[in-house]
N, C-alpha and C positions, 0 to 999 in steps of 0.2 A: 303777915298775910302776902305783903308783896315778896318777903324773899322766898317764901315758899313756893308763892308762884313762879319770879325767876328761878327758884331752885328749880321743880319742875320741868321748866319751858328746855334748861340747860341738861338735866339728863334724859328726858327724852327726845328731843334734837343732836344732843352730843350721841345717844345712841344709835339712834335712825343712820349720822350722818358716821358713823363706824360702823354699820352694819353695810351701806353703800360704798363705801372706798373700802371695805373685806371683799364685796362680790366684785367689784370693779378691778381687786388685782388679782382672786380669783377666775375671771373671766379672761385675763391678759394672762397671767400664768398656766391657765389652762389654755389656753392657744396657742402660745409659744411651745410650749412642749409637744402639743398636737403639731406644729411647723416642724421641731426638731425630730420629731418619732419620724413623719411623712417622709424627710431626710433621708436618714439610717435605713426606711424599708426601700425605699429607692436604691440607696447605693449598696443593698442585699439583692434588690434584682439585679443592677448593672454586673454584679459580682457573679451572679449566677449567668449571664446572657453570654458574659463574656467565656467562664470555663466550656460552657455549653458551646462558645463559635469556636474554641479550641480543638474539641473532639470533634466539630463539624469538619474543619480545616482538615485533621488527621486520616478522618474518613475520605474526606477528596481526594487527597493523595494517594491514599490507599487504592480507591476506585481508579483515577488517574495510571497509577503505576501495573496495576491487574487487567486495565485493555491494554498496557504498550505490548505487556508479557503475550499476554494473548493474542495480537494480532501483528506485531512491532511496528504500528503505525504513529512515529512522533506525534501525530496531532493530539493521540490520547494525553500526552503529557501534559497539559494543557492547565489541568487542576492542580499536576502536582509541582509546576513551576513555582515558586515564591512558597512553596505551602511553608517551607520551615520557616523563613523571616516574618511568613505573618503570622504564625503558630506563637515564635517567640518575643513577638512585639506585644499579639494580645495576651500573655501571658505575663511582661513584666507589666503591663496595664492593671492586670491583677494583683501582681504584686504590690504595687505603689496601692490599689485601693484599699486591701488588708493590711497593709502598713501594720496596723495597733493591733494585730492580731496575732500572737508568736507561732500558733498552732497554723495558723491558714500560712502564715511566711515560710517554716518550715515547710510544709505540705509542698508550696510551689520551687522550692526547691528542688523536693524529688521531684516534681511533675517535670520542671526543665529538663531536669538528668532521662527521663524516659523517652521525652516526646525527642530527643536530640537523638538517642538510641533508636527509636525508631525510625526517624528518618534516613538516619545512617544506612543500615539497615534496608529498607526500601530504595537508597540510592545505590545498594552495591546488589542489589537484583537487577537492578536495569543495568548497571556497567556489565553485569555480567549477559544480560540479552542482547547488549552491543555487540557485546566480543563472541559470541554462539556458545559460550559457555551451557555445562549442563548445573541445573540450578538443585538445591541438595534441600531435599525437602523440609529436613530439622532448619533451614535459612528462615523457613517459610512459620514453624513453630515457633522459631525467637522473635519474629516479630507479631505472630497471635500475644506471645506471652505478654511484651512490652504494650501490644494495645488491651490488656486485658489488664494488667497493673496502671495504665494510665486511667483508664475509666474508673477503677476503684479509686481513685486518690481522688478525680474529679467529682464521684459519689459522694465522697466521706467531707470533700469541702461544702458541695452543696447542701451534704445534709451539716453541717456547723451553720452555714447562712442561713437555711431554713429555720434552724432553733434559735440561732439570733433574732429570723424574722417574726415566728413565731411569738419570743419574747417581746419584743416591741412592738409589734401589733395589738398584744397584747397591756401594754403601760399606756396607749394611746387609746384602747379601746377604754381603759380603768377610766381615764381623763375626761376621755366624753361622755361616758355615765353620771360620773360623781359632781361633775362641774352643775350641770343643770338642777339636781338635786341640792347644792350647797346655795344656789341664787334663789331656787324657790323656799328652800327655806327661808336662809335672809329676808326674804320678799314680805313672806309670813309672818314672819318677827317683827318687822317693821309695821307690820299692820296690826299688828298688834296694841304693839309700846305706842303705835297712836291714836287709837282705837281709848288705851288707855290715859295717857296723855288726852285727847278730847273729852275724855268723862272730868278728870281734874280740872281743866279748863272752865267744862262748862258747870261741874259746880263751884268755884271762883264765881264765875258770873252771874251766877244764883245769888250768891252772897255779895258784890257787886254789880248790880244792876246797869249802873253807868255803861260799866266797860264789856257787858255780855255782847252785846253787837260785832265791837271791836274783835274781841275775845274769838267770834263765831267767824269772822272773815278771815281773821289770820288760820282759824283753822282750817278751813277752805282752803288755804292759798297752800297751807304746807300741804296737806292731801294732795293736790298740785301737783307740784312739786314732787313730793313721793314718785305720783303718779308714772310721770316724765322720764325719772329716774330710771324708775321701773321698765318704761317701756324703751329706754337706751339701750339699759341693760340686755334687757330679751332678744334684741334686736343684733346686736352684737355679737351675741351668745349665739345667733343664728346665721353670722356670718356677712350681713349685710353691716358689710364697713365704710357708707358713703354715708350714712345716717349722721347729722352734725344739731347742736344745742344752738340756738338765737344767747350769742352773746352779750345780743346790748340792751333785751328785754333788762325792764327793771324789776328783777324776780326777786334779788338776792343770790341766784346762783351763779354772777358772771363767771368766778374764779374756779368752781367745779364746770360748769359747761367746759370752759377752755382747757380744763384737762382730760372730759371725756373726748373735747374732740380731735385734741391731739392724738389717746389714747386707737380712736378709729382710723386719725390719717397715719398713722404709724402702723398701725393693721393691713389696714388696705395700699400702702406702698410696699409692704412685704412680700403679698400676695402678688402686686403687679410685676414687683421685678422676677421674681417667683418665674410667670408666665412672659417676661422678656427674653431671662436665660432659655427658655427652652425652647422658643421661638428662635432663638440665635442659635443655638447646637443645632438642631434640627436644620435650619439653613446651610449649615455651615457642613452637616453631615451630607446633605444630598447634594451641595456645589462639590464638594469630593469625590462622588461618590459618580458624578457629571465627566469630572475630571478623566476619573479611570481609563484606562486603554492607551491604544496607538494612534493616537491624533494627530492628522496635520495640524499643523499654527491656525489656518481659515476656519477649520470646519472646530476647533476647541474654542476660538475666539467669539464665534458664532453662537454655540451650545452655552458658555457661558455668561456672554452680553442676554441674549433671551431670560436664560433662569432666573439671572439678578433684578432682570428690569422686572419679572415676575411675581419676583417671589415679594418683592417691597413694594412693591402695587405701579411703577413707573408705566407710562406712558413710550416714550421712546428712549434709546441708549446706544450707543457708539464705544468698542474699544479701539484705543491707539496703541500702538508697541510701537518704542523708539527702533530706528534701524537703523543699520550699520553709516549711516553719515550723517546722524543724529537727529536727525527729523523724526514727527510721530506721525506714523503711517492708520491707518484705520482698517482693518482686519474685521471686526466683530460688529454689527448694528442687529436693532431692532427698532425695527416701525421707524426708520428713518426715511426717508424721500430722498430717490439719488440724485436730484437735482439738489437738497440739501445740504448734502456730503463734501466737508472739506477731506479729501484724499489726501492730501500731506499738512502738515502745519510743521513750523519752525519752533522750537524752544523760545517759549516764551510769547509765541501768537496765541490767540484764544485762549477762553479758558482752560484747556485741555494743556496749550504749552505753557502755562502760568503755572499751573496745578505743578508739570513735571518740574520748573525751577525750583518752584517755591516748597517743593517735597513734603504737603499737607493738604489735604481737602480743602476745596472753595466748595462754599453755599452761597448761588446766589438766587433771589427770591424777587426782585422785583424787575423784571424780562421786557427789552422793548420790544416796540409793537415790529417792529421788522428785523426779529430776530425766527430763532425755530418757531413752524408750527407743528402739530403733531394731526393727521389728517387720519377720518375714519368715511365713513359710510356717506352721512350726511354733508360733508363738508368738513373745515379743519378750527381748530381751536389753539391757544397758544397755551404752552405751560406755566404754570404758577412760578414751579420751582426747578432749579438745576443745579445738580451737584458733582462734583467732580474729584475722584480718587486717586491719589498717586499709586500705580502698584511696583511690590519693592522686591528684590531678587538679590541675596545677597547685600541686603544697603547698597543697593544700587538700584535708583527706576529705569523700570522694564518697561512702562505700558501707562498707561493711563486710561480709567473708566469716568466715563460720563452721562448721567442719568438726569432725563427728564420728568416732571410729575404734577399734575394738578395740587397733588395734596403737599402741605408739607414735610422734607425729612425730620422724623422725631429720632431721638439719641439711642436707641434700638439701632434704627435703617443704618447711622452711621457707625455705630458700633457692630452690626454685620458687613458692614462694605468693609472696616477698615482689616476687620481679622478675616474677612476673605479675601483681601488682596492679595494676603504673603501668598496664600495657598493657589494662588491662582496666576501670581509670580516665576513659585518653583514649577505649577504644571507647563506655562510657556517656554521657560527657559527647556524642561526634559522636552518636549517638540520639538524648539529649534534644534537641541543634541543632538534630535534623532536623525534630523535631518543633514543636520553636518555629517554624522557618523555616517550616514548612507552613503553622502555626497565620496566622503573622504575614500569607504570602503572602495566605490568605481570608481576612483584615480588609482588607487591601490593594485588595484585588477589591473589595468588599463598600463600602469610601467612594469606590474610582472609581465605581463606580455610582450610589452617589448625588449625588455630583459633578455626573455626566452627566447625570441628569435635573434639579439645578437650575441646572445650564445650559441646558438645554433650555425651562426654566422661566421663565429668563430672557430668553430669547429671545422668547417669548411676550407676556411682558407687552411688550417693545422694539415688537413688530410691531405691536402693537393703539396701540401710543401714535401711531407713525408712521403707522399710518392714519388716526389722529383727525387727527391737525394734515393730514395732506395733504387733509380734509375740510372742515376751516378754509380753508385756502388755496382748493379750491375754490369757496366760498362766497363770499372775497371776488374772486374772481375771476368768475363770475356773476352778481356784484350794477355793479360796473367793465362788463363787458360789455353788462350793460342799459341803463345810461347811454349807454354811447356808442351804443347802437342808434336811443335817440329823439333821442341829435342826428341820426343821420343818415337818419331816416325822412325828415324832407322834402329830404334831396338825391335821395332813391331814389324820390319822386314823381314828380320834373325827370323822371328819367331811364326811367320806365316806358314814355312811346314810342320812347323809340330801342333800347330791349332790346327790344320786343315786333317791331321790325323784324331785329334781330339774330339773336333765333327764330327767322323762317323760318328766313333762312339754314340757322340749324344745322338745322332740320329737312330741309334738301334735304340737305346733309353726309351727314346721321342717313343716309338713307334710300339714299345710294349704301353710306356704311359695311358696311351691315345685308346688302347687297346682294353685297359682298365677301365678310364673314364667312362667309354660305352657300354660295359660292363654296369658301373656304379650309376649312368645315364637310364638303364631303363629298368633296374630297380627304381631309380626316383621318380619318375615315371609310374611304373607302379606304386609306390604308395602315394602319388599324387591322385590318381585315379581312385584310390581306396580313402585316400582324405576328404573330397570332393563326397565319396557318396554318406559318409557317416556324419561330416562336419554338420549339418545342417540339422541334424536332430539333436547331435548334444548339447547347442548353443541354442537353440532357436526355442528348445522346448520348456525349459526355465525363461528363457526370456515370452514366451505366449502368455503362462501362469501372470507375467508382471502386468506387460499391455492389455488382456482383459481385468484382472482386476482393478487396477487402476483408475480403468475406463468407467466400472462400474462404481465404482467411489468415487470420481471426476460427476458423474452423472445424476449420482445420489436422488435417484427418483421418490424414495422412499424421505426425503428428506431428513434423515435421521443423521447428516454432519451438520457440522458448521461452515461459514464459510471459509475459515484457516483450513481445517480441515481438508475438503475441496481442494485449494490450493493444492494444498499438500500430494492430493492425488494426481494432480495434473503434472506436478513436478517428479513421482515415480513414472506417469507416464512417459512425461516428455524426457524421464531418463533411459527409458528402457527404447524408446525411440533413439535415440544416442547410439545407446548399446547396439539395435541392428543396424544402424546407417556402421559400426563400427565392424561387424558382423560381416557385412558385405564386402567393407575394405577387407579382412580377411582374406577372402572368398576368390577376391582378383591376386592369382598366383604369382603372376607377372612383379605385381609391387613387393611381393612376401620374396619371390627371387632377387628381384633387383636389391634389396632389403634399404629400396625407400620410406622413411617415415617423419613425418612432419611434429617436432614436439612441440611445446609448450611449457618453457622454465617461467612459475611463479612463487613467491614467499607460500608455504605449505605448510597448515596448523595441524600439529603431531595430533592433538587433541579429537580435530574434525576426521582424519583419518581412522582413528580408534573408532571414534562413534558411530562412521560410518560404517566401518566394517560389521560392529556389534549390533547394527541396526540391523542390516541385512542376512546377517548367518547365526543370531540368534535363536530366531523364530524356527530355523530350519535345526536346530544341535537339539532347543528343548523336544521339537517336533520327533526328533531320534534315540530321545533319553540321553544325550551327551552332553557335557557340561563344556562351555567354552568361556575360555578367561580372556583377558587382552590388560598385560603388564606396563607399563612404560617406566622406566627406570628415574633414578631422581635425580641425573644430573643429564636427560634426556633435554638438549634443547625444544625448547616450547614449536619454533616454525624451523624449517628446511626450505631451499631453494632447489627446485626439482619440478618433473610434471606429476600435477597429481593425478590426471587420468590414470596414465601409463604407469605410475606407482601403486593406485589400485587394483588396475587390471591385474598386477602382477600379483598381488595382495588374494584378490579373487580365484584367482587359480589356484594358489596355493591352498588355501582354505577350502576351496571347492574341493577337491586331491584328496585334502586332510576328512572331511564330513564323507566324500565317499566311500574312502575304502578300512574308517575308523568305526564300528560298528558299539563298542565301550570303552567307557574311558572318559577322554576330555582332549579336545583342543585347544590351543594355547599360544595368543599370536606375544610375543615377547617385543618390545621398540627399547634399543637401548644403546648409548654411545660405545663404540669400537673402544674395547679393551685398549687399545694402544695406540691409538689416533684418534686425539677428538675432534676430527675435520672429515670424520667419518661415523654414518650410524647404519646398526646393524637391525634389519626386521628377520624373526627367526619363527618361524611355526613349523610347532612340533604337534605330535598325535602319537596316539597308544594304538595305531591302528596295527595293518596286517605287516608293516613294513615291505624294505624293498630288498633280494637276495645281492651278496654283492658283486657276484656278477651280469647284472641287468643296472647295476647303477648307474654307469657311464654311458647305458643303453637307453634310459628313460629323457634324456637331454636331447634324443634324436628326433629329429620331423618324422612326424607320422607312425612311430613305431609303437604298435600295440599288441597287447598277446592274444587277443580273440577281437576280431575285425568282422564279426559274422552279425547276421541279427538278433540271432540269441544269447549275444554277449551278456556274461552278469554284469562288468562294471563297463560302462559306456562311456562313449569319449573319442575323439579324434586321432588320440599319443598327440598333440601340437601343440596342447596348453606350458607344458615344460618348455619346450624350444619355443616355442614364443615368447615366454616368460626370461630366458635365457639372453634373445635378441634384444629386448625392452629395456631389461637390465643393462648390457654394454653400450645401449643406448643410453642411459642416464650414468652412465662413468661408474658401473659399478660391476658387482661380481655375487655369482649364486655359488653355494654349497652345500652339501647333501652329507648327512648321517641318518645311518639307518642299519637297522640289524631284523630282520626277518621273523613275523612274529613280534616284536615287541615295538615299533612304530617308526617314527620317521620324524625327522629335522630339516629344514628344508633353512640358509641361512640368507639373506641379501643384504650385500654390504651396499652402501651408494654411498656418497660423498653428501656434506651439509651445504655444501655449497655448489652452485656450478662449475666444472672444471672442463679440462681441454682433452682429457683422455683416462681413460676407465682406470678404478683403481687395480694396482697389482702389489706394491712395497707390505705395506700396511697390514693385509689380509695373509701374508704369508705360515705367520706364526700355526693360523687356526691346521693344524698337523692333524692327520687320521680323517681328514674331509676328502671326501670328493666333489671336486670344484669345476664348474661346466668354464670352460677355456674361454677366455674371450681375443681374439683377435686385437688390433691397436689401430685397424684403417679406419675406413669409414664410421662417424659419429652421427651427426644429422644430415641429410639432406634436404634442402628446403625446398619446394615444387613452387613455383612462381606461379600466379592466375594472370590469364594475358589480359593486356588492359584494354578496354573499348576504346575506339575511336569517341573524341568527343565534339559534335557540330556547332560550337559557340562562334555568335556575335561578337564581337570585341566591344562594341560597339549597341552601349543600349540609349534608342532613342526618348525621346520625351513623354510622357502619359497622353493619353483621346482621350476624349470625354465622350461618354457614355452613359449605358441607363443604373446604372447602381444604387444611385442616391433615391430613384422614386419605384424600386422593386416592391411590389406587394408581396402579398403570400401565394395569390392561387395565379402569379404570373406565370406566362412559359418565356425560360431566357436561353436564352445560346450565349458560351463562351468562346471567345476568337481571341484565342496564342498566335499573334504576329506582329515580326517587328518593323512588317512595310509598313510605313504608316499610313501611305495611300490605299492598299490593296486593304489594308484593317480597316478605314474607314468605305470602303466601297462595298468590303460585305456587311458592315455595320449598319448602312442604309437599308441594303437588300432586305438583310434579316428584320430591320423594321416597318417594311413594306409588306413581311409575311405576317405581318403580328407576333412580333415574338421581341424582347426586350433584350436589350444585348450589353452584355460586359465585353470591355477589351482588353485582354495585355500584352504587353508588349515587351515580356522578360519571360522566361521559364517559370522563375521561383514565385513572382505575381500569379499566372495563372495555375498552379497546386495551391495557394489560398484562399485564391476567389474558389476554385471548384468547390474548395473544401468548404467556406461556408455559405454559399449562393445556393450549389448544390443544381447546377444547371441543367435542362432535359438535354441537352448535348452539348458535342465542343469540336471548333475547326483547331485544327492542332497544327506548325510547320514545325518542322525540323532544327532549322538553321537559327536558335534564337541566343540572343544575350543571357548569361549568369547559368542557366542548364539547357540544353537541348530538349530537343521532343522527345528522345530517346527516352530521357530522364522526367520527363514530365510522365511518360505514360506509364511507365516502373510505378512512379508513383500515386498515379490515381488507378491502377490496376490494382496495388498493394492495399489500399486503404478500404474495408469494407462501405466505406459510406460514400465514396465515387465511385467504385470497380464496375458499376452496373450502366455508366452512365456512356452513353455510345462516341467516340471518335472516329471524326474523320480527318485524315490526314491529307495535309498541301504541301508539297513540297517538290519544288527545281531536281532533287534527286531522286534517283530510280528503287526505291525503297518500299516498293507495294509489298513483298513477299513478305519485309520484314513485319511489314505496319499488319499484317494480317495478324500475322504470328504471335503478334503480341495485345491482340486482342478489335485493332480495331475494326472500322462498318465500312472502311473504302478507303479508296487511295485517289488522290488525282492532281496528276503532272503538273507544276505549274513552268510558265503561263498558261491563264486558258483564256477561254474566250469569255463574257459577260454571260452570257447563256448559258455555260454549263454549274452557274452558279445555280439555278434551276436545277439541274440534277441532284449537286449535293445537298439540295433543301429535300430535296423529294427522296430521296436515303435516306436521308435521316429521320423526316415522320414514317416512312414505311416502316424502319425498324421500332420507333416509338410506341405504332398504332399496333403492329401485331402485337398482340395476346398469346395467343398457343403456340408456345414452344417447340420445336419438333424433332427429334435423334432418331438417327438410325443406330439400331445397332448390328455388325455385323458380327457372329460368331457360330459354330459349327455346331458345339455344344449348344443343345436347345436350351438344358435345363438354366446352365448358366448364364443364358443371354437372359429365357426368363424372369430369373431372378435379381439380375443386373436392374433390368425392367420395371421391375414390381419396386426395386426404391428408387429408383427417377420419380416414378409414376406417384410416390408419395411426397415428393418436394414439387409435384405441378409441373411436370414436365412429359411430355408426350413422348412415346416410342413406337419403333417399329421395328420388327427384327427379323433378317436377313440373313442365308447359312452359306451364300455363294458369288461369287462375282458379277455372274450374271444379273441373278434375280437385283442385288443388289445396285446396279448402276439402273437398271430399269425402273426401280422404284425413285431414285431420284430425279429422274427424268420427269417421271411422271408427280411426285408428290414433292412439294412445296416443306422440303425438308432444311434444318437451319445449323446441325452439325452432325460428323459421325463420327464414332465409337467403335472401330476396330481389334477387338481381339484377339491378337497375334500367337499368343501360347508362346510356345516353341518359334521365332522367327523364320520362314520359308520362303522358296521362290515365290507359293501361291500368294502370299501374304504382300509380296511386293508389288507381282501381279497385280492385284486387287487394288493398292494405290495409285499404281500408274493409270490402272485403267478411268480408275475415277480422274484423273487429272486432267487428263486428254480430252475428256468433254466438254464439248463447247459449255459454258455457264457455269462447270463444277471447278473452275479452276481455283475459284478460290473460296472454294465450302471448307470449313473447320474439319480438320481429321485430327482425332485423339488415339494415341498405341495404347494400346492394355495388353501388357505382355506380363510372363510370369518370370521371366529371364532376368538376369543384371549382363544387361549389354555388353557388347564389346564396344572400343573407339569405333571400330570401320561399322559395326550394325547400328551403333549410335548415327556417324554421320551421313550412312545410305538412306538411314528411314527419315533423319529430319528431311532428307531432297523432297520429300510427300507430306510429310504430317506437321504440325502445327504442334502438338504438344503428344511426351512420354511419358505414361504411369506405369510403375511398375507393380505388379500386385506386392502388396504386404498386407502389415495388419492394420492400415489405414486405407486402403485404396478405394475402398467404394465413397469415402471421406475427399479423397484427392478426385474422382473422376469427377463427380459432386461441383467441386471447384473449380474446373476445367471448363465443365458444360458451362458454369455462371459465369464466366469471365467472357465466353466465345458467345452466347446468347444473349448478355448483358442483364443477368438475373440480383435484384435488386438484394442484394446479401440476408439483409436484415429480414424479411420476408418469408425467408422458403419454408419454413415449417409453419406458417400462419398461414398462407392466403393458398391454403386448398380446399376446393371446391367439394359440396357435399358430399356428390357421386365421389371424387376423389376418395373422402374419408369416409364413403361407406365400405367400401373397398377395401379400404384398410382394416376396415374395424371386422368385415370377414374374413381377413387375413391371417390375422391376432386369434378368430376364434377358432381359426385348423388348428393351430397350438395348442390351445386350450385343454390340459387332462390328457395330453399324449404322454406314451411312456418311452424313455430315450435311454441306451444302456449304452453308456463310453467304455470302450476299453483300451485304459490306457498304461504304461508302469508308472506313469511319473502324478503323484498325489498331488503335485499342484496343480497340474492341468486338470487332473479331474474336476478339483475344487473350485478352480473358475469359470470353467465350463457352467457345471453346476451353479454355483449362485448368475451365471448368466441365464440359463435355460430356465433356471425356479422363476425371475421376475415375470417369462410369460405363461407361468403357470404350467408348463410342464414338469412330470416326474423323471425325478433318475434316475437309476442305475449302474452301479459303477464295479468294473473290473481291473484288476493288475494286468492279467496276460491275458494269451488266446484260450489258453484252459479255462478259467476263470468265467470268461464269455461266454462259452460254447455251456456249460452247465447251467449258468444261470439265463442263458436265454431258453433253454428246456425245460428249465424250473418255475420260468415267470410268467405267466402266460398277458397275455395283450401288451404286448412291447412293436412299437409301432417302427421304431426307425434304430441304426446301429450305428454309434462312430467308433471309426475301428479305427488305432493308433497303428501304423504299419514295422515299426519297431517294437517288441516285446520281448524280454527273457519266457523259456521257455519252450513259448510256442509261440511265433510273431504272426503278424497281421494277415499277412500273405496265407500262411496254410490255413490261421482259422475264419477268413472268408470264401477258401476255398472248402471246407469241414462244413459252414453253414449251407451254402448251398448245394452240399450234399442230403440234406435231409429236406424231402419233397416242401414239407408247409414253408420252409422257409427259403423258397428258391424267388418267392416274387417281393421278400421283405427288402427295403432299401436300406445300405450299408454303406454307408459313406466313408472314405475313404481320406484321413487324416497325417501326413506326412512334411517333416522338417526336409525331405528332401528333393532337389529342384534340379535332377541332373534331369535328359535328353534320356526319354523310352519309361520313365517313374508312372506316368502318365498311364501308357501300355501295361504296363508289369498291372499295377494294381487290377484296371480293368479286366485285364485277361484271370487276377485270380478271383473276379466276382462280384465286383464293386461297384453300386450301382453310379458312384458319382464319383469324383476326386476333388482335396481342398489340402490346400499347404500352410503349414505352418511358417512365420504367428497366424495364427487364424484373424482373418476379416471378421467382424463378430457382424458387421453389417450384412456380409455374402453369404456369413454361417447360417442367419436366420431366412433372409430370403430363399435360399433351399432348400432349409426344412419346409419350409412354408407352402415352396411346390413341390417338393416329393410327396407331401402327405398329402396336398391340396387332391392333385393327383391321383394318390392312393382311395381317398374318401371316393373319387369320382368314377 
């Protein structure tokens, strides 16, 4: 019985204990597998994140590169810079993470090659942009292919990792599912066994009543133990690792309780370790992100100290850096009182100093009472713990971090500080190195400037020595020549009789030559007159289209263009204006006859010249259905040293002629090295046009030679293009050749040196046989015209600064700027200004005055002329050229008589120094009157009422009122009666009446200082300009933008704020402007012009005002369309057209009764005396010259159409 009972007990409890151990082991294995699976899941997520980071880095590099290619601005390359290093570093990390997977490692290697190729392609495109190279679209396709391959590989790698993630997640879920089932089954089995044992024992108890009670107690105790074990297992399975059993209980479970407690502690420690590692890695990552960027040491250390203190929960902190004197200097702090900071510590001094010496961390727990305190709103408290951590860089101590906290520092905190200290050391060293590098760069630049100055001084000394040597040589040569002359004097006496006879023969020959020259001069005068009549039309007509279309694009009223395209249009417009200036120079016959031309030699890219020619002429060739070819030889140098503008002018002349005289076939520009001399380069322009007859091939190079110079010629032109090309080629040191056969085409070859030479090219081009060569004389090459140097009025001594109000000026204060180097006088002006309620700024030098004016925008300026650094005239020029300051009234004070000069430069008034103190009141009264006057008025003196009204409408749209007078008496009378601020005198062609008008105005008392702006349609000679400037303050020549120039000059003299020109219009002005816009709405205009470019540009402009445009290419078409199309409101008639010119077409229009009152505006590029009268005599209603000023044209259209309606 006893053995059965014992056997039963052993069996039952053995099985229960086995089940308990099995359950515990299963739980442990399950949890271990869960942790392992979680780690692999995190590993997979990190790999995917790194792969996406690589793709993002490449995309950022592409975005930065595209922004740079589109705008050309280097700041767009910031995302690109460092992209390759970052992408390869992340790729290296990915390769480390997937090192256990051969397939992924292989994919990483492929991805690395593709990433390097893509970034190399991006760099190539950036270099091409910097070098202004044309970007091949195929290069962009290669970049897209690399990007697509990178995406495919990354997607494939992510798919593999996702598959692994799915597999590992399934395993983890399997363990999480089956573990509770196993535990539950074990518990149920244990209960069944317990019940079975209980019944067996109870049966034994019934047999042995004495042992029954004891067996029942033991049974209850066993049940309780099993419940405890079951409860412990369930709580551990549910994640509660802090549960523990009491090992001291006398229940027989002490050893099992210890095992269970150890198991729970192990699990608890594992999870805490995972959380600590995550906390550590997050902190280090955030710290590294904080230290990224270009930060100085002070900012960096403050940011680092604050972040570290907040992250580990410290209440105060400081960062000491080891300086060059081996002392610790505090550079960064967090919540440390300024009076408790030891700014400098020696090594070994204090905790921080000892930490630097011992090279290990120091933790202090018992803080003395008189030590550091932490301040807060309600008081102070002493921290409980202080830690000092050394910061290393390259194995040496670079800094020490000291932190104070109420709580103790954990091992995680210490591990974070140790690991982060290395990164902090690297960041501090980087910041210090950046500062040293900047200092070295500045020092290097200073040394380079000093070396340049020394080099210049040495060159001057060498030049002086050479000059002295040449003088000595000249003296020796002079003595030798004198000796030879003495020896030859006897021989000369013998030959005098013979020479007298020869002189008589020479005189006869000279007389014949003079007669021949007189005939040539008469012919030259004839050619000159014909040139001046034809030149304007042929050169200004295409320029008119360029200026009009580029202006339309630059205004971008429909917002179809981006900012870069608008900038392109502005460049085109600027180039057109430059070309217009060049045309004006050509019109000056005296400069052409003198052969003076100022060349600017520089390195010029051959590809850039080819691109310029292609962009300029390809659209025209396409329009004429011609093929334009530009070919560059394989051995052609990348760049040459020449004048780009003059070379392109030559090529433009030749290509324009080729396009003009070619109706089918092709035009070719070939750029090659000369076949026999590598120091020369050939530019050959070939066409398949009409060709040039052999007997006229020399004639085409003569100035003004043209077969048909009438207004009805088939081919336009002045006959000057090839002559100018020949002369420019000569100045460039080269020659021009002609090969042509009538009916088959023409070839012009320009041969110039690759580098600048001292004379023209001759020898190397002699082998080009059977060609007509433009003969180039070897004399005069380049004559530079020196600009007169303006005298500067500088005071060599700069006085000390004067106390003023610059530090207490508020937003709405009225401020006056005094620019005066006399300190006593400046102080007197300052005090008087303050007494009148003005804040005052005082500048004792010109450069300081310019700076203060630009920064504070004073309401008025008092200016002296003689100043240190920059004189008063330089100050005036700087103020009036700056849109932010040009409106500020300037009152000049000087001891020199410069009143006229000051008024001409835009000053409101002038006073001569010294002056009495009471005169200060007059100065301020004048300034206040200018500041308080809001309505500005301009007097327009113009004989043509339509033109005067058009200009008046234009000025009124910018809030400038005006009055119109047509003769001297009316204008002087109006000036006496009314308050006029400025006069615009339209002189047309300067004549005696215009000078009388100006003289009459200046003679009247009170009007002598009134600004006069001359508006003329003629390029003035030097004498005319000098005479006009005796009376006028400014001269504006009528060009494509003359109305805008008029507005700028009026703004200067009336002190208008430039920024508000278009915004400060009163309601009445806006209403008037709107009504005038309505005048143009739905009106029909007929444009008659033989140049389709002009028609196109004018049409685009007028369509913006909702006008309907009909075009004709000659006078016959215009008459036909006028009779067939009803409702035409106005005609723009070009005067020079084939078939029927504008003069005849206008006369025929006036012969038709119903068109006698139709407005016909004559448009011509001729600007000769009598052209306007000739147009008006033919029947034109009004006259406007090319290039057309669109503001003037629109104003004239409004005037004529408004008058027609009324």
